C-alpha positions, 0 to 999 in steps of 0.5 A: 951897787950904786952911790946914793946921792943927796939932790939940793932943791935947786938942782931939782928940776934936772933930775925930774924933782927927785931928791936922791938919785943913784948913780954908778961911779968910781970918783966924785968927778966920773960920778958927776960926769955919769950924773950929766950923761942921765940928767944934762945940764948939771955938771955946769951948775956943780964945775966951774971948768976942771973944778967944782964951783967955790958955791958947791959943796959936796960930801961923801959919808958926811965927809968935805971932799975939800978935806979929802983929794977933791973931784979925784976922792974915790967913792966905793958901793953904798955910799952916799953923796950930798951936794949942798949950795952953800949959804951966805948972809949977814 
C-alpha cells in the first residue's frame, strides 16, 4: 500500500493539480526521490542540497520529521505525509 501525500497549493502545478498523490517509499528521502521521478522538479522545491529547505515542513501522521529522523524518517504502508510551506509574517 502506498504512502498518501498531501500536496500544498504551491506545488500542485508539478503534480497535475492533484491535492493528494500516492507514492511508495521506505523513508521520506526515498519518497521524495520517487516523487521526483513521477513529478520532475518537485525535489528542488523541497530540498536544499541534501537537506529539507528550511521553509518547508513535512509531517508523517501529524508528526514533524524534524523531531524524528528528518529525511531518514521511516515510513510504513498507509502513512499520511503532509507537505506544508512555512508561513512567516508580521
